[in-house]
C-alpha positions in Angstrom: 152.3 165.1 103.7 149.7 167.8 104.6 146.6 168.4 102.1 146.0 171.8 100.6 143.6 172.2 103.1 145.2 171.5 105.8 147.8 173.8 104.9 145.4 176.5 104.1 143.8 176.0 107.7 147.1 176.2 109.3 148.0 179.3 107.7 144.6 181.0 109.2 145.5 183.2 111.9 144.1 182.0 115.6 141.6 184.0 116.7 142.0 185.2 120.0 139.4 185.1 122.7 138.9 189.0 122.8 138.4 189.9 119.0 139.4 193.8 119.2 136.8 194.2 116.3 134.0 192.9 118.4 131.4 194.9 120.3 131.5 194.7 124.0 128.5 193.2 125.6 127.4 196.9 126.8 127.9 198.2 123.0 125.8 195.1 121.6 123.2 195.6 124.2 123.2 199.5 123.4 122.9 198.4 119.3 120.0 196.1 120.0 118.0 198.6 122.0 118.7 201.4 119.1 117.4 199.0 116.3 114.4 198.1 118.7 113.8 202.1 118.7 114.1 202.8 115.0 111.6 199.4 114.6 109.2 201.0 116.9 109.4 204.7 115.3 109.0 203.1 111.6 106.3 201.5 112.8 104.3 204.3 114.5 105.3 206.7 111.3 103.9 203.9 109.0 100.6 203.8 111.2 100.4 207.4 111.4 100.6 207.5 107.3 98.0 204.7 105.9 98.6 206.3 102.7 102.0 204.7 102.4 100.7 201.1 102.6 97.7 202.2 99.7 100.7 203.4 97.7 103.1 200.5 97.9 100.0 197.8 97.7 98.8 199.7 94.6 102.4 199.5 93.0 102.6 195.8 93.7 99.3 195.0 92.6 100.1 196.9 89.3 103.3 195.2 88.9 101.5 191.8 89.3 98.6 192.5 87.0 100.9 194.1 84.1 104.1 192.1 84.8 106.4 194.9 83.0 109.5 193.7 81.2 111.5 196.6 82.7 110.2 197.1 86.3 112.7 200.1 86.9 110.9 202.1 83.9 107.5 200.9 85.0 108.0 202.1 88.7 109.4 205.5 87.3 106.3 206.1 85.2 103.9 204.9 88.0 105.2 206.8 90.8 105.4 210.1 88.7 101.8 209.6 87.3 99.9 213.1 88.1 96.9 210.8 89.0 98.6 208.9 91.5 97.6 211.0 94.5 94.0 210.4 93.1 94.5 206.4 92.9 96.4 206.3 96.4 92.7 208.1 97.8 90.7 205.5 95.9 92.7 202.5 97.2 92.5 203.9 100.5 89.1 204.3 100.1 88.5 200.7 99.1 90.3 199.5 101.8 88.4 201.1 104.5 85.2 199.4 103.4 
């Protein structure tokens, strides 16, 4: 008598060598190249906008320091602060020295 596991495994359809849902080698290579291109473009963008690093770094620092109970509410307040641009400039200035 077959065990429950053996029964379930025997009910599973056999996989064929050519899975119709799988990418061809050419498609996979193209996809991999697109991923590389996107990463390179993202890196260029981030390097040309150092204020992003200051913005995110400032936010993370404040979260660690204040440890808010409601992170979403804290984030909403942080990113809607009218003085945020000045804070980012200050962080950038501090990081440049």
